[in-house]
C-alpha positions, 0 to 999 in steps of 0.5 A: 245708364252709359254703355258698359266699355267693350273688351277688346276683340284681342281678348274675347280671342284669349278667353275662347283660346282658354275655353277650348283648352279647357279652363272653365270660367273661374280659372279664366276670369281670375287668369285675364282678371275681368268679372266671372258674367263678362266670360260666360256671355262672351263664351255664350255669344261665341257659342252663338255667333261664331264669332268673337267680332263685334256683331252690327247694332245698326237700326232696331233690335230686333226680337228673337229668331227662330234660329236664336231660339234654337241656338239658345236651347242648344246652349241651355243643353251644354250650361245648364247653369247659365242665367237669364241675364247672361242670356240677354247680355249676350243678345244684345251683343248682336242687336237683339233686344229682349227681355229676361222674362221671354228668355224664360218663356221662350226656355219655357215652351220648350219644356225647359224650367229654372230648377233647384240642383239636387245636391249628390255625392261628388263621384269620379269616374272611377267611382262610378265604375266601381259601384257599376260593377259591384252592382253586376257582381252581387245582382243574383246574390240571395237575400240571406247573404245581405242579412250579414252584411252590416252598411256603414255611412257617415254625413256632414251637418254644416255648423255655420255655411252658405246658404246660397240658393242656385238655379239650373235649366232642365226638362222634367225627367232629368233631374239626375242628370250630370250635369244637373246636380251640385257635387257634395263633398263629405269632409270641411270646416266648420261642421261635424261628422255623424256615423251610423250603421245599420243591417237586416235587423235594424241601426246600428 
């Protein structure tokens, strides 16, 4: 298979500059008209090796060094949605030849496994602060008070939608960490809304 054409250092620098400016992979991909996976690989290489320059490839490719493994783990902590394929491609640019299974085994040895992310309602910092404030204000509220409260909520059921399975890298006990969940929203097209309520006496 022919080697894929490399990006110029100038283009790689632009990718990193946009990343530093807070742009996401998708936005960078659209702005520079390059594939999103290429953006991920370029940023990963820059984080791993601190450069966008083409690294030397002379000689036999080496296996993943302990230092590369540590950086590998740190990268997962920052970007849990990066794929083993992206890791492999970035390492190949540094003349480190490993199989995708080696990438997974390295993570597994550190207690990091590929898991399906939990789906949780999309909350802004303002939402989170308001919920925490409410909880603290009512922590000592009597049971009698809550017996007179009517709780309501709504949910959306997709009629036709994507069912793409996604995976993230995470350690045990971190399923609900912010980076490890997929935010959900209540409204959209091609769906039905269901509303319900309940109180101490039962559902409404």
